[in-house]
Legacy VTK file of the C-alpha trace (Angstrom):
# vtk DataFile Version 3.0
C-alpha trace
ASCII
DATASET POLYDATA
POINTS 75 float
276.656 219.518 44.864
276.551 221.414 48.107
274.146 220.533 50.880
272.407 223.895 50.317
271.840 223.080 46.630
270.614 219.610 47.493
268.184 221.043 50.060
266.794 223.496 47.485
266.326 220.703 44.961
264.543 218.548 47.526
262.269 221.463 48.452
261.388 221.941 44.791
260.735 218.237 44.252
258.458 218.138 47.303
256.013 220.348 45.370
255.404 217.561 42.854
253.526 214.312 43.176
253.998 210.989 41.446
251.185 209.988 39.103
250.878 206.293 38.353
250.205 205.360 34.751
246.849 203.593 34.797
244.750 202.006 32.064
242.959 205.291 31.273
246.256 207.046 30.634
247.520 204.112 28.573
244.399 204.075 26.387
244.580 207.828 25.754
248.346 207.593 25.113
247.692 204.892 22.497
245.078 207.154 20.905
247.526 210.097 20.746
250.277 207.776 19.492
248.096 206.573 16.634
246.381 209.873 15.771
249.431 212.146 15.942
252.293 209.693 15.289
253.871 210.752 18.588
256.367 208.579 20.385
254.965 206.568 23.274
256.681 208.631 26.001
255.200 211.871 24.644
251.853 210.126 24.302
251.913 209.148 27.979
252.850 212.691 29.027
250.102 214.211 26.871
247.558 211.642 28.045
248.363 212.398 31.679
247.825 216.097 31.008
244.520 215.304 29.294
243.198 212.911 31.944
244.025 215.282 34.814
242.794 218.336 32.868
246.074 220.196 33.371
248.126 222.434 31.106
251.293 220.713 29.938
254.298 222.923 30.659
257.363 221.986 28.628
260.534 223.271 27.006
259.885 220.919 24.086
256.651 222.388 22.765
257.131 221.047 19.220
256.396 217.507 20.422
253.023 218.507 21.842
251.625 221.453 19.876
250.009 219.136 17.316
247.898 217.432 20.016
244.777 219.576 19.938
243.073 217.937 22.932
245.519 219.411 25.463
246.712 222.866 26.465
250.463 223.367 26.121
252.604 226.145 27.531
256.251 226.746 26.711
258.782 227.690 29.366
LINES 1 76
75 0 1 2 3 4 5 6 7 8 9 10 11 12 13 14 15 16 17 18 19 20 21 22 23 24 25 26 27 28 29 30 31 32 33 34 35 36 37 38 39 40 41 42 43 44 45 46 47 48 49 50 51 52 53 54 55 56 57 58 59 60 61 62 63 64 65 66 67 68 69 70 71 72 73 74
């Protein structure tokens, strides 16, 4: 990877923030896991979207379209 590519990647990543998984996210993830038979990773992603009231943007829409409590957008 060139230094120019690395710089562009770092600039892109600087637009994002890290969200810690707290007990509220875990409880909602468990709810989604049980209600929709999702895997736990997808449940955590969906729960984070729900808790923060954000649209979930994904290339893997089939994992999330069944979860009616969140908005999902395909890229």
